[in-house]
PQR file of N, CA, C, O and H, with PARSE charges and radii, in Angstrom:
ATOM      1  N   MET A   1      86.576  92.316  93.387 -0.4000 1.5000
ATOM      2  CA  MET A   1      86.063  92.164  94.724 -0.0000 2.0000
ATOM      3  C   MET A   1      84.749  91.374  94.726  0.5500 1.7000
ATOM      4  O   MET A   1      84.518  90.548  95.609 -0.5500 1.4000
ATOM      5  N   THR A   2      83.912  91.626  93.758 -0.4000 1.5000
ATOM      6  CA  THR A   2      82.614  90.958  93.747 -0.0000 2.0000
ATOM      7  C   THR A   2      82.715  89.488  93.352  0.5500 1.7000
ATOM      8  O   THR A   2      81.775  88.723  93.570 -0.5500 1.4000
ATOM      9  H   THR A   2      84.100  92.297  93.040  0.4000 1.0000
ATOM     10  N   ALA A   3      83.841  89.091  92.776 -0.4000 1.5000
ATOM     11  CA  ALA A   3      84.015  87.699  92.379 -0.0000 2.0000
ATOM     12  C   ALA A   3      84.557  86.839  93.527  0.5500 1.7000
ATOM     13  O   ALA A   3      84.599  85.613  93.417 -0.5500 1.4000
ATOM     14  H   ALA A   3      84.603  89.713  92.600  0.4000 1.0000
ATOM     15  N   ARG A   4      84.965  87.467  94.605 -0.4000 1.5000
ATOM     16  CA  ARG A   4      85.540  86.738  95.741 -0.0000 2.0000
ATOM     17  C   ARG A   4      84.444  86.076  96.575  0.5500 1.7000
ATOM     18  O   ARG A   4      83.257  86.341  96.386 -0.5500 1.4000
ATOM     19  H   ARG A   4      84.931  88.463  94.693  0.4000 1.0000
ATOM     20  N   GLU A   5      84.861  85.215  97.494 -0.4000 1.5000
ATOM     21  CA  GLU A   5      83.915  84.545  98.383 -0.0000 2.0000
ATOM     22  C   GLU A   5      83.326  85.537  99.391  0.5500 1.7000
ATOM     23  O   GLU A   5      83.933  86.564  99.695 -0.5500 1.4000
ATOM     24  H   GLU A   5      85.825  85.000  97.646  0.4000 1.0000
ATOM     25  N   ILE A   6      82.159  85.221  99.894 -0.4000 1.5000
ATOM     26  CA  ILE A   6      81.463  86.104 100.824 -0.0000 2.0000
ATOM     27  C   ILE A   6      82.287  86.313 102.092  0.5500 1.7000
ATOM     28  O   ILE A   6      82.334  87.429 102.609 -0.5500 1.4000
ATOM     29  H   ILE A   6      81.665  84.387  99.648  0.4000 1.0000
ATOM     30  N   SER A   7      82.929  85.284 102.598 -0.4000 1.5000
ATOM     31  CA  SER A   7      83.723  85.439 103.824 -0.0000 2.0000
ATOM     32  C   SER A   7      84.873  86.415 103.620  0.5500 1.7000
ATOM     33  O   SER A   7      85.213  87.167 104.534 -0.5500 1.4000
ATOM     34  H   SER A   7      82.890  84.378 102.178  0.4000 1.0000
ATOM     35  N   PHE A   8      85.481  86.416 102.427 -0.4000 1.5000
ATOM     36  CA  PHE A   8      86.547  87.367 102.123 -0.0000 2.0000
ATOM     37  C   PHE A   8      86.006  88.788 102.083  0.5500 1.7000
ATOM     38  O   PHE A   8      86.611  89.706 102.637 -0.5500 1.4000
ATOM     39  H   PHE A   8      85.205  85.805 101.685  0.4000 1.0000
ATOM     40  N   ARG A   9      84.863  88.967 101.427 -0.4000 1.5000
ATOM     41  CA  ARG A   9      84.272  90.306 101.324 -0.0000 2.0000
ATOM     42  C   ARG A   9      83.886  90.851 102.693  0.5500 1.7000
ATOM     43  O   ARG A   9      84.075  92.037 102.962 -0.5500 1.4000
ATOM     44  H   ARG A   9      84.372  88.222 100.978  0.4000 1.0000
ATOM     45  N   LYS A  10      83.349  90.001 103.557 -0.4000 1.5000
ATOM     46  CA  LYS A  10      82.984  90.430 104.906 -0.0000 2.0000
ATOM     47  C   LYS A  10      84.222  90.825 105.711  0.5500 1.7000
ATOM     48  O   LYS A  10      84.211  91.829 106.423 -0.5500 1.4000
ATOM     49  H   LYS A  10      83.196  89.037 103.338  0.4000 1.0000
ATOM     50  N   ALA A  11      85.275  90.041 105.596 -0.4000 1.5000
ATOM     51  CA  ALA A  11      86.514  90.347 106.321 -0.0000 2.0000
ATOM     52  C   ALA A  11      87.119  91.648 105.812  0.5500 1.7000
ATOM     53  O   ALA A  11      87.635  92.441 106.600 -0.5500 1.4000
ATOM     54  H   ALA A  11      85.284  89.225 105.018  0.4000 1.0000
ATOM     55  N   TRP A  12      87.063  91.877 104.497 -0.4000 1.5000
ATOM     56  CA  TRP A  12      87.604  93.108 103.926 -0.0000 2.0000
ATOM     57  C   TRP A  12      86.820  94.322 104.427  0.5500 1.7000
ATOM     58  O   TRP A  12      87.408  95.328 104.821 -0.5500 1.4000
ATOM     59  H   TRP A  12      86.644  91.232 103.856  0.4000 1.0000
ATOM     60  N   LEU A  13      85.507  94.222 104.408 -0.4000 1.5000
ATOM     61  CA  LEU A  13      84.685  95.329 104.909 -0.0000 2.0000
ATOM     62  C   LEU A  13      84.934  95.597 106.390  0.5500 1.7000
ATOM     63  O   LEU A  13      85.016  96.754 106.804 -0.5500 1.4000
ATOM     64  H   LEU A  13      85.029  93.404 104.088  0.4000 1.0000
ATOM     65  N   GLN A  14      85.054  94.548 107.182 -0.4000 1.5000
ATOM     66  CA  GLN A  14      85.304  94.723 108.613 -0.0000 2.0000
ATOM     67  C   GLN A  14      86.664  95.347 108.866  0.5500 1.7000
ATOM     68  O   GLN A  14      86.855  95.982 109.903 -0.5500 1.4000
ATOM     69  H   GLN A  14      84.988  93.608 106.845  0.4000 1.0000
ATOM     70  N   SER A  15      87.608  95.189 107.963 -0.4000 1.5000
ATOM     71  CA  SER A  15      88.933  95.772 108.157 -0.0000 2.0000
ATOM     72  C   SER A  15      88.966  97.270 107.871  0.5500 1.7000
ATOM     73  O   SER A  15      89.847  97.966 108.376 -0.5500 1.4000
ATOM     74  H   SER A  15      87.453  94.673 107.121  0.4000 1.0000
ATOM     75  N   ILE A  16      88.018  97.790 107.065 -0.4000 1.5000
ATOM     76  CA  ILE A  16      88.042  99.219 106.751 -0.0000 2.0000
ATOM     77  C   ILE A  16      86.917 100.011 107.411  0.5500 1.7000
ATOM     78  O   ILE A  16      87.017 101.233 107.517 -0.5500 1.4000
ATOM     79  H   ILE A  16      87.302  97.224 106.655  0.4000 1.0000
ATOM     80  N   VAL A  17      85.850  99.349 107.856 -0.4000 1.5000
ATOM     81  CA  VAL A  17      84.701 100.039 108.438 -0.0000 2.0000
ATOM     82  C   VAL A  17      84.619  99.724 109.923  0.5500 1.7000
ATOM     83  O   VAL A  17      84.653  98.563 110.330 -0.5500 1.4000
ATOM     84  H   VAL A  17      85.768  98.356 107.769  0.4000 1.0000
ATOM     85  N   ASP A  18      84.510 100.791 110.736 -0.4000 1.5000
ATOM     86  CA  ASP A  18      84.360 100.591 112.179 -0.0000 2.0000
ATOM     87  C   ASP A  18      82.920 100.282 112.561  0.5500 1.7000
ATOM     88  O   ASP A  18      82.650  99.393 113.369 -0.5500 1.4000
ATOM     89  H   ASP A  18      84.483 101.735 110.405  0.4000 1.0000
ATOM     90  N   ARG A  19      81.990 101.045 111.957 -0.4000 1.5000
ATOM     91  CA  ARG A  19      80.585 100.882 112.352 -0.0000 2.0000
ATOM     92  C   ARG A  19      79.692 101.402 111.228  0.5500 1.7000
ATOM     93  O   ARG A  19      80.073 102.325 110.508 -0.5500 1.4000
ATOM     94  H   ARG A  19      82.209 101.768 111.301  0.4000 1.0000
ATOM     95  N   ILE A  20      78.515 100.817 111.078 -0.4000 1.5000
ATOM     96  CA  ILE A  20      77.512 101.286 110.125 -0.0000 2.0000
ATOM     97  C   ILE A  20      76.243 101.572 110.906  0.5500 1.7000
ATOM     98  O   ILE A  20      75.715 100.707 111.605 -0.5500 1.4000
ATOM     99  H   ILE A  20      78.206 100.068 111.664  0.4000 1.0000
ATOM    100  N   GLU A  21      75.759 102.813 110.774 -0.4000 1.5000
ATOM    101  CA  GLU A  21      74.514 103.212 111.439 -0.0000 2.0000
ATOM    102  C   GLU A  21      73.434 103.395 110.384  0.5500 1.7000
ATOM    103  O   GLU A  21      73.627 104.117 109.406 -0.5500 1.4000
ATOM    104  H   GLU A  21      76.188 103.515 110.206  0.4000 1.0000
ATOM    105  N   VAL A  22      72.299 102.740 110.587 -0.4000 1.5000
ATOM    106  CA  VAL A  22      71.198 102.817 109.637 -0.0000 2.0000
ATOM    107  C   VAL A  22      70.028 103.522 110.296  0.5500 1.7000
ATOM    108  O   VAL A  22      69.516 103.075 111.322 -0.5500 1.4000
ATOM    109  H   VAL A  22      72.143 102.153 111.382  0.4000 1.0000
ATOM    110  N   GLY A  23      69.607 104.641 109.690 -0.4000 1.5000
ATOM    111  CA  GLY A  23      68.462 105.398 110.179 -0.0000 2.0000
ATOM    112  C   GLY A  23      67.312 105.275 109.208  0.5500 1.7000
ATOM    113  O   GLY A  23      67.375 104.512 108.245 -0.5500 1.4000
ATOM    114  H   GLY A  23      70.024 105.004 108.857  0.4000 1.0000
ATOM    115  N   ALA A  24      66.259 106.030 109.467 -0.4000 1.5000
ATOM    116  CA  ALA A  24      65.082 105.979 108.603 -0.0000 2.0000
ATOM    117  C   ALA A  24      65.389 106.491 107.195  0.5500 1.7000
ATOM    118  O   ALA A  24      64.890 105.948 106.210 -0.5500 1.4000
ATOM    119  H   ALA A  24      66.208 106.650 110.251  0.4000 1.0000
ATOM    120  N   ASP A  25      66.213 107.539 107.106 -0.4000 1.5000
ATOM    121  CA  ASP A  25      66.521 108.099 105.788 -0.0000 2.0000
ATOM    122  C   ASP A  25      68.017 108.319 105.560  0.5500 1.7000
ATOM    123  O   ASP A  25      68.408 108.919 104.559 -0.5500 1.4000
ATOM    124  H   ASP A  25      66.618 107.981 107.906  0.4000 1.0000
ATOM    125  N   VAL A  26      68.867 107.831 106.493 -0.4000 1.5000
ATOM    126  CA  VAL A  26      70.312 108.047 106.387 -0.0000 2.0000
ATOM    127  C   VAL A  26      71.057 106.764 106.754  0.5500 1.7000
ATOM    128  O   VAL A  26      70.689 106.056 107.691 -0.5500 1.4000
ATOM    129  H   VAL A  26      68.549 107.343 107.306  0.4000 1.0000
ATOM    130  N   ILE A  27      72.103 106.489 105.996 -0.4000 1.5000
ATOM    131  CA  ILE A  27      73.016 105.395 106.340 -0.0000 2.0000
ATOM    132  C   ILE A  27      74.388 106.019 106.539  0.5500 1.7000
ATOM    133  O   ILE A  27      74.894 106.685 105.636 -0.5500 1.4000
ATOM    134  H   ILE A  27      72.402 107.064 105.234  0.4000 1.0000
ATOM    135  N   ARG A  28      75.004 105.817 107.710 -0.4000 1.5000
ATOM    136  CA  ARG A  28      76.317 106.374 108.010 -0.0000 2.0000
ATOM    137  C   ARG A  28      77.338 105.238 108.092  0.5500 1.7000
ATOM    138  O   ARG A  28      77.147 104.250 108.802 -0.5500 1.4000
ATOM    139  H   ARG A  28      74.593 105.276 108.444  0.4000 1.0000
ATOM    140  N   ILE A  29      78.423 105.412 107.346 -0.4000 1.5000
ATOM    141  CA  ILE A  29      79.544 104.479 107.421 -0.0000 2.0000
ATOM    142  C   ILE A  29      80.637 105.180 108.201  0.5500 1.7000
ATOM    143  O   ILE A  29      81.125 106.230 107.781 -0.5500 1.4000
ATOM    144  H   ILE A  29      78.579 106.215 106.770  0.4000 1.0000
ATOM    145  N   ILE A  30      81.027 104.611 109.331 -0.4000 1.5000
ATOM    146  CA  ILE A  30      81.968 105.260 110.237 -0.0000 2.0000
ATOM    147  C   ILE A  30      83.266 104.472 110.258  0.5500 1.7000
ATOM    148  O   ILE A  30      83.285 103.257 110.452 -0.5500 1.4000
ATOM    149  H   ILE A  30      80.630 103.758 109.672  0.4000 1.0000
ATOM    150  N   GLY A  31      84.357 105.211 110.051 -0.4000 1.5000
ATOM    151  CA  GLY A  31      85.683 104.613 110.051 -0.0000 2.0000
ATOM    152  C   GLY A  31      86.722 105.678 109.802  0.5500 1.7000
ATOM    153  O   GLY A  31      86.388 106.857 109.683 -0.5500 1.4000
ATOM    154  H   GLY A  31      84.342 106.199 109.894  0.4000 1.0000
ATOM    155  N   ASP A  32      87.972 105.282 109.723 -0.4000 1.5000
ATOM    156  CA  ASP A  32      89.066 106.213 109.452 -0.0000 2.0000
ATOM    157  C   ASP A  32      88.907 106.767 108.041  0.5500 1.7000
ATOM    158  O   ASP A  32      88.818 106.005 107.078 -0.5500 1.4000
ATOM    159  H   ASP A  32      88.243 104.324 109.820  0.4000 1.0000
ATOM    160  N   LYS A  33      88.871 108.094 107.917 -0.4000 1.5000
ATOM    161  CA  LYS A  33      88.585 108.712 106.628 -0.0000 2.0000
ATOM    162  C   LYS A  33      89.630 108.390 105.564  0.5500 1.7000
ATOM    163  O   LYS A  33      89.280 108.211 104.397 -0.5500 1.4000
ATOM    164  H   LYS A  33      88.943 108.713 108.699  0.4000 1.0000
ATOM    165  N   THR A  34      90.894 108.314 105.940 -0.4000 1.5000
ATOM    166  CA  THR A  34      91.921 108.025 104.934 -0.0000 2.0000
ATOM    167  C   THR A  34      91.814 106.595 104.422  0.5500 1.7000
ATOM    168  O   THR A  34      92.026 106.339 103.237 -0.5500 1.4000
ATOM    169  H   THR A  34      91.178 108.460 106.888  0.4000 1.0000
ATOM    170  N   ILE A  35      91.485 105.670 105.309 -0.4000 1.5000
ATOM    171  CA  ILE A  35      91.329 104.274 104.887 -0.0000 2.0000
ATOM    172  C   ILE A  35      90.082 104.121 104.004  0.5500 1.7000
ATOM    173  O   ILE A  35      90.122 103.427 102.988 -0.5500 1.4000
ATOM    174  H   ILE A  35      91.313 105.878 106.272  0.4000 1.0000
ATOM    175  N   LEU A  36      88.983 104.767 104.391 -0.4000 1.5000
ATOM    176  CA  LEU A  36      87.762 104.702 103.591 -0.0000 2.0000
ATOM    177  C   LEU A  36      87.979 105.343 102.217  0.5500 1.7000
ATOM    178  O   LEU A  36      87.522 104.816 101.203 -0.5500 1.4000
ATOM    179  H   LEU A  36      88.951 105.331 105.216  0.4000 1.0000
ATOM    180  N   GLU A  37      88.677 106.480 102.189 -0.4000 1.5000
ATOM    181  CA  GLU A  37      88.951 107.156 100.925 -0.0000 2.0000
ATOM    182  C   GLU A  37      89.804 106.285 100.006  0.5500 1.7000
ATOM    183  O   GLU A  37      89.537 106.187  98.808 -0.5500 1.4000
ATOM    184  H   GLU A  37      89.048 106.908 103.013  0.4000 1.0000
ATOM    185  N   ALA A  38      90.817 105.663 100.567 -0.4000 1.5000
ATOM    186  CA  ALA A  38      91.682 104.789  99.764 -0.0000 2.0000
ATOM    187  C   ALA A  38      90.891 103.608  99.219  0.5500 1.7000
ATOM    188  O   ALA A  38      91.121 103.178  98.089 -0.5500 1.4000
ATOM    189  H   ALA A  38      91.034 105.743 101.540  0.4000 1.0000
ATOM    190  N   ALA A  39      89.964 103.081 100.006 -0.4000 1.5000
ATOM    191  CA  ALA A  39      89.149 101.951  99.547 -0.0000 2.0000
ATOM    192  C   ALA A  39      88.222 102.367  98.421  0.5500 1.7000
ATOM    193  O   ALA A  39      88.027 101.612  97.468 -0.5500 1.4000
ATOM    194  H   ALA A  39      89.776 103.430 100.924  0.4000 1.0000
ATOM    195  N   VAL A  40      87.645 103.565  98.517 -0.4000 1.5000
ATOM    196  CA  VAL A  40      86.740 104.048  97.472 -0.0000 2.0000
ATOM    197  C   VAL A  40      87.513 104.334  96.189  0.5500 1.7000
ATOM    198  O   VAL A  40      87.064 103.979  95.099 -0.5500 1.4000
ATOM    199  H   VAL A  40      87.804 104.178  99.291  0.4000 1.0000
ATOM    200  N   ILE A  41      88.672 104.971  96.315 -0.4000 1.5000
ATOM    201  CA  ILE A  41      89.490 105.262  95.131 -0.0000 2.0000
ATOM    202  C   ILE A  41      89.992 103.965  94.506  0.5500 1.7000
ATOM    203  O   ILE A  41      90.013 103.830  93.282 -0.5500 1.4000
ATOM    204  H   ILE A  41      89.038 105.259  97.200  0.4000 1.0000
ATOM    205  N   GLY A  42      90.393 103.025  95.335 -0.4000 1.5000
ATOM    206  CA  GLY A  42      90.885 101.744  94.827 -0.0000 2.0000
ATOM    207  C   GLY A  42      89.809 100.892  94.194  0.5500 1.7000
ATOM    208  O   GLY A  42      90.107 100.031  93.367 -0.5500 1.4000
ATOM    209  H   GLY A  42      90.376 103.135  96.328  0.4000 1.0000
ATOM    210  N   ALA A  43      88.549 101.121  94.575 -0.4000 1.5000
ATOM    211  CA  ALA A  43      87.456 100.326  94.017 -0.0000 2.0000
ATOM    212  C   ALA A  43      87.264 100.606  92.535  0.5500 1.7000
ATOM    213  O   ALA A  43      86.798  99.736  91.799 -0.5500 1.4000
ATOM    214  H   ALA A  43      88.308 101.821  95.247  0.4000 1.0000
ATOM    215  N   GLY A  44      87.616 101.812  92.084 -0.4000 1.5000
ATOM    216  CA  GLY A  44      87.483 102.150  90.676 -0.0000 2.0000
ATOM    217  C   GLY A  44      88.646 101.669  89.833  0.5500 1.7000
ATOM    218  O   GLY A  44      88.585 101.705  88.604 -0.5500 1.4000
ATOM    219  H   GLY A  44      87.995 102.518  92.682  0.4000 1.0000
ATOM    220  N   SER A  45      89.690 101.224  90.477 -0.4000 1.5000
ATOM    221  CA  SER A  45      90.882 100.794  89.764 -0.0000 2.0000
ATOM    222  C   SER A  45      90.848  99.298  89.529  0.5500 1.7000
ATOM    223  O   SER A  45      90.363  98.538  90.368 -0.5500 1.4000
ATOM    224  H   SER A  45      89.740 101.194  91.475  0.4000 1.0000
ATOM    225  N   SER A  46      91.362  98.879  88.389 -0.4000 1.5000
ATOM    226  CA  SER A  46      91.421  97.448  88.107 -0.0000 2.0000
ATOM    227  C   SER A  46      92.748  96.848  88.551  0.5500 1.7000
ATOM    228  O   SER A  46      92.935  95.632  88.501 -0.5500 1.4000
ATOM    229  H   SER A  46      91.756  99.497  87.707  0.4000 1.0000
ATOM    230  N   VAL A  47      93.673  97.707  88.988 -0.4000 1.5000
ATOM    231  CA  VAL A  47      94.986  97.248  89.423 -0.0000 2.0000
ATOM    232  C   VAL A  47      94.924  96.886  90.901  0.5500 1.7000
ATOM    233  O   VAL A  47      94.406  97.655  91.711 -0.5500 1.4000
ATOM    234  H   VAL A  47      93.522  98.695  89.028  0.4000 1.0000
ATOM    235  N   ALA A  48      95.443  95.734  91.247 -0.4000 1.5000
ATOM    236  CA  ALA A  48      95.445  95.304  92.641 -0.0000 2.0000
ATOM    237  C   ALA A  48      96.449  96.143  93.429  0.5500 1.7000
ATOM    238  O   ALA A  48      97.530  96.441  92.920 -0.5500 1.4000
ATOM    239  H   ALA A  48      95.864  95.110  90.589  0.4000 1.0000
ATOM    240  N   PRO A  49      96.109  96.531  94.669 -0.5600 1.5000
ATOM    241  CA  PRO A  49      97.053  97.313  95.461  0.2800 2.0000
ATOM    242  C   PRO A  49      98.284  96.483  95.793  0.5500 1.7000
ATOM    243  O   PRO A  49      98.206  95.266  95.964 -0.5500 1.4000
ATOM    244  N   SER A  50      99.412  97.157  95.880 -0.4000 1.5000
ATOM    245  CA  SER A  50     100.643  96.440  96.165 -0.0000 2.0000
ATOM    246  C   SER A  50     101.249  96.933  97.474  0.5500 1.7000
ATOM    247  O   SER A  50     100.889  97.993  97.986 -0.5500 1.4000
ATOM    248  H   SER A  50      99.476  98.145  95.741  0.4000 1.0000
ATOM    249  N   VAL A  51     102.147  96.165  97.983 -0.4000 1.5000
ATOM    250  CA  VAL A  51     102.836  96.526  99.208 -0.0000 2.0000
ATOM    251  C   VAL A  51     104.026  97.381  98.829  0.5500 1.7000
ATOM    252  O   VAL A  51     104.801  97.027  97.940 -0.5500 1.4000
ATOM    253  H   VAL A  51     102.439  95.304  97.566  0.4000 1.0000
ATOM    254  N   ARG A  52     104.167  98.503  99.504 -0.4000 1.5000
ATOM    255  CA  ARG A  52     105.275  99.404  99.199 -0.0000 2.0000
ATOM    256  C   ARG A  52     106.576  98.800  99.700  0.5500 1.7000
ATOM    257  O   ARG A  52     106.675  98.369 100.848 -0.5500 1.4000
ATOM    258  H   ARG A  52     103.537  98.791 100.226  0.4000 1.0000
ATOM    259  N   SER A  53     107.552  98.777  98.838 -0.4000 1.5000
ATOM    260  CA  SER A  53     108.846  98.239  99.233 -0.0000 2.0000
ATOM    261  C   SER A  53     109.758  99.385  99.654  0.5500 1.7000
ATOM    262  O   SER A  53     109.441 100.557  99.446 -0.5500 1.4000
ATOM    263  H   SER A  53     107.472  99.127  97.905  0.4000 1.0000
ATOM    264  N   SER A  54     110.874  99.036 100.238 -0.4000 1.5000
ATOM    265  CA  SER A  54     111.809 100.070 100.669 -0.0000 2.0000
ATOM    266  C   SER A  54     112.451 100.728  99.451  0.5500 1.7000
ATOM    267  O   SER A  54     112.613 100.104  98.402 -0.5500 1.4000
ATOM    268  H   SER A  54     111.131  98.084 100.407  0.4000 1.0000
ATOM    269  N   ALA A  55     112.806 101.982  99.610 -0.4000 1.5000
ATOM    270  CA  ALA A  55     113.429 102.725  98.517 -0.0000 2.0000
ATOM    271  C   ALA A  55     114.943 102.617  98.636  0.5500 1.7000
ATOM    272  O   ALA A  55     115.505 102.722  99.726 -0.5500 1.4000
ATOM    273  H   ALA A  55     112.675 102.489 100.462  0.4000 1.0000
ATOM    274  N   TRP A  56     115.590 102.405  97.497 -0.4000 1.5000
ATOM    275  CA  TRP A  56     117.037 102.297  97.487 -0.0000 2.0000
ATOM    276  C   TRP A  56     117.642 103.686  97.482  0.5500 1.7000
ATOM    277  O   TRP A  56     117.182 104.556  96.742 -0.5500 1.4000
ATOM    278  H   TRP A  56     115.134 102.319  96.611  0.4000 1.0000
ATOM    279  N   LYS A  57     118.661 103.908  98.291 -0.4000 1.5000
ATOM    280  CA  LYS A  57     119.398 105.161  98.295 -0.0000 2.0000
ATOM    281  C   LYS A  57     120.793 104.904  97.723  0.5500 1.7000
ATOM    282  O   LYS A  57     121.458 103.938  98.096 -0.5500 1.4000
ATOM    283  H   LYS A  57     119.034 103.201  98.892  0.4000 1.0000
ATOM    284  N   TRP A  58     121.219 105.765  96.828 -0.4000 1.5000
ATOM    285  CA  TRP A  58     122.539 105.636  96.254 -0.0000 2.0000
ATOM    286  C   TRP A  58     123.541 106.211  97.239  0.5500 1.7000
ATOM    287  O   TRP A  58     123.436 107.368  97.643 -0.5500 1.4000
ATOM    288  H   TRP A  58     120.678 106.550  96.525  0.4000 1.0000
ATOM    289  N   ARG A  59     124.495 105.408  97.614 -0.4000 1.5000
ATOM    290  CA  ARG A  59     125.522 105.840  98.565 -0.0000 2.0000
ATOM    291  C   ARG A  59     126.851 105.920  97.833  0.5500 1.7000
ATOM    292  O   ARG A  59     127.373 104.902  97.378 -0.5500 1.4000
ATOM    293  H   ARG A  59     124.580 104.468  97.285  0.4000 1.0000
ATOM    294  N   THR A  60     127.388 107.099  97.720 -0.4000 1.5000
ATOM    295  CA  THR A  60     128.621 107.297  96.957 -0.0000 2.0000
ATOM    296  C   THR A  60     129.841 107.162  97.859  0.5500 1.7000
ATOM    297  O   THR A  60     130.278 108.134  98.475 -0.5500 1.4000
ATOM    298  H   THR A  60     126.963 107.925  98.090  0.4000 1.0000
ATOM    299  N   ARG A  61     130.374 105.979  97.932 -0.4000 1.5000
ATOM    300  CA  ARG A  61     131.631 105.682  98.602 -0.0000 2.0000
ATOM    301  C   ARG A  61     131.647 106.058 100.078  0.5500 1.7000
ATOM    302  O   ARG A  61     132.714 106.346 100.619 -0.5500 1.4000
ATOM    303  H   ARG A  61     130.019 105.189  97.431  0.4000 1.0000
ATOM    304  N   HIS A  62     130.494 106.065 100.746 -0.4000 1.5000
ATOM    305  CA  HIS A  62     130.440 106.340 102.170 -0.0000 2.0000
ATOM    306  C   HIS A  62     129.880 105.151 102.939  0.5500 1.7000
ATOM    307  O   HIS A  62     129.285 105.327 104.002 -0.5500 1.4000
ATOM    308  H   HIS A  62     129.627 105.832 100.307  0.4000 1.0000
ATOM    309  N   ASP A  63     130.060 103.968 102.424 -0.4000 1.5000
ATOM    310  CA  ASP A  63     129.533 102.781 103.103 -0.0000 2.0000
ATOM    311  C   ASP A  63     130.652 102.023 103.795  0.5500 1.7000
ATOM    312  O   ASP A  63     131.802 102.463 103.797 -0.5500 1.4000
ATOM    313  H   ASP A  63     130.543 103.825 101.561  0.4000 1.0000
ATOM    314  N   SER A  64     130.324 100.918 104.364 -0.4000 1.5000
ATOM    315  CA  SER A  64     131.290 100.154 105.145 -0.0000 2.0000
ATOM    316  C   SER A  64     132.288  99.381 104.290  0.5500 1.7000
ATOM    317  O   SER A  64     133.241  98.809 104.820 -0.5500 1.4000
ATOM    318  H   SER A  64     129.390 100.560 104.363  0.4000 1.0000
ATOM    319  N   ASN A  65     132.083  99.356 102.982 -0.4000 1.5000
ATOM    320  CA  ASN A  65     132.974  98.611 102.090 -0.0000 2.0000
ATOM    321  C   ASN A  65     134.166  99.427 101.595  0.5500 1.7000
ATOM    322  O   ASN A  65     134.962  98.923 100.804 -0.5500 1.4000
ATOM    323  H   ASN A  65     131.309  99.820 102.552  0.4000 1.0000
ATOM    324  N   VAL A  66     134.304 100.645 102.031 -0.4000 1.5000
ATOM    325  CA  VAL A  66     135.419 101.499 101.559 -0.0000 2.0000
ATOM    326  C   VAL A  66     136.657 101.219 102.359  0.5500 1.7000
ATOM    327  O   VAL A  66     137.698 101.830 102.119 -0.5500 1.4000
ATOM    328  H   VAL A  66     133.658 101.055 102.674  0.4000 1.0000
TER
END
């Protein structure tokens, strides 16, 4: 992530964070908790996230080809 261009990093942050509030002694990052959690967990991983594909179901002779 840190090797990417600044415009990419800004777009990525804007996609997961709704709002950032900065106070005198507190910084709040506001957004969907599941999306933020996935981003934090994924940040420690070196594997790029992938798109989930559909799961194949085995159909035993109950399809249209019978």
